[in-house]
N, C-alpha and C positions, 0 to 999 in steps of 0.2 A: 591414849587418845580420848578415852572416855572422860578422864579427869579434865582435859582441856575443854572438851565440849560442855561438861558440867560447870566448869569455871566460867566459860563465856555465857552460858545460859543464866548464870547468876547475875551477870552484868546486864544482859537484855535477852529475853527469851523470844525466839521467832514465833510468828503466828503461822500455824499450819492448816488453818481452816479456810483458806482462800481458794476458791475453785480455779481450776486451770484456765478456763475461758476468760475469767476476770484478769488473771495474771497476763495472759496473752494480749488482752485488750489494753491493759496498762502499758505494756512494753511497746505495742504498736503505736499508742498515742505518744509515748516518749520518743520513738523513732521519728514520727512525723514532726513533732516539736523541734527536735534536734536538726532535722533536715531544713525546716523553715528558718531556724536561726542561722544556720550555715549560709543559706542563700541570702538572708537579710544582711548578714555581716559582710559578705563579699559585695553585695549591691551597695552598701554604705561605703565600702572601700573604693569601689569603682566610680562613685558619683562625686562630682566636684562639691566642695563644701558650700559654696554660695548657692547651690541648687536647693538647699534645705531651708526651712523656716528659721528665723533668727533664734528662736528658743533652742532648736536642735543644734544650731551652730554654737551657741553660748554654752550649752551643756557638754559639747564635744562628744556626743554619743558615738561618732565614728571611731574615735580613739579609745573610748571606754570599752567597746566590744573587742578591741584589739589587745586589751590587757588581761591579766590573769584573774583579777578579783571576781568578776562576774561569773567566769566559768567555774571557779572554785566554789562560789556560792551555789550555783545551779547544780553542780555535782553533789554538794552537801545536801541540798534540798531533796534531790532524787534519792540519795542514800538513806538519809534518816527517816524518810517517810515510806520506805519500802517495808514489806512485811517480814523480811528475813535478810540476813547478810548476803545470801546468794542472790536473792532478787535485787538487792541494792547493787551488787557487782554487775549483774547482767544488764539491768536497766541503765546504769551509768555508762557502761561500755558501749551499749547500743546508742545511747544519746550522743556520745562523742564520735562514734564511727559515722552515724547518720549526719551529724553536723558537719563533719569533714567531707562527707559525700556531697552534701549540698553546696558547700563552699567551693570544693574543687571542680565539681561539675559546672557550676556557674563560671568559675575561672576558665575552664577549658572551652565550653561551648558558647558562652556569651562574650567573654573578654578575649578569647583566642590564645591563651597561653596556659601552661601547666607546669608550675615549679615542682618537679618530682622530688628533689632533695628535701624541701620543706615538707612536702606531703608525707614522705616516708618517716621523717622525724615525728610529725604529729600523729601518725598512725602508731608508731612505737609508744608514744606517750599515752595514747588511748588504751593500749594494752595494759599499761601500768595502772590506769584508772580503775581497772577491774579489781585489782588487789587493794587499792587505796579505798575504794567505795566499800569493800567488804569490812575493812577496819573502821571506816567512818560511821557505819551503821550503828556501832556500839556507842557512839557519842551521845545518843539520847537514852542511854541506859542509866544504871545506878552504880554508885561507888566510885572509887578512886580512878579506875580504868576509864570510865566514861568521862569523868572530869578532866583527866589528862588528855584524852583524844579531843574533846571539845575545846580545851584550852589551846592545843596546837592549831586547830582550825581557826579559832578566833585570833590567835597570834599572827598567823600567816595573813589573814585579812587585814589586821591592824597594820602590818608591815607594808601592805599594798596601799594603804590609805594615808599613812603618815610617815614623814621622815623623822626619825628619832635620834639622829646622829648628833652627838654633842658638838662636834667641830663645825658642822654645817648648820646647825640650829634646827629648831622644830618648825616644820611646815607641812601643809596638806598637799599631797600629790594631785588629788582630783576630788572634787566634791562628790561625784557619784560613787567613788570608791569608799568615801566616808559613809555614805548612805548604805553601801553594800556591807561594810563592817557592822553597822548598827543592825541591819537586818540579820546578819550572822549571829550577833549577840542575842537578839530576840529569839531567833530560831533555836539556838543551843542552850538557852537558859534552863536552869534546873526547875523542876516542878515544885 
């Protein structure tokens, strides 16, 4: 066990000098941010498209927040800027749970329905994010492990932005997902 810990600390060493009250404050902020994004997403879903300004309609923000790329990027940002892999896992998990809480509370109390099956699926996925965030924290480290993890993240974001199928041809799925991929590349670039 000590060999694994030593190996991982060679990839990226956690910071242990962060006071507990600061860690709690950061997590509380992430929870509020997640809840607000959940409410925003469901509000966007529940509002007719022509109610938005033309620029919002053209960017198709409603559907952008309904796809995976933005959520992968946000989880990656929360993970890599955490002070330790455990903080990355905790903060990312609470982000997604609070986002789902905002989304489904809005769904239930404002729109008057609650899709329990979908909710349970997304809650299960949120539990998986705990472990994924722990691993993703090492993407900003050094060495082949960090490069491998960051390459996987950038590859997933690339697959969300572009169709690279030889038979169907090359095309962009969504402009905002290309922007998301570019932000991911900048975020995960080596120092």
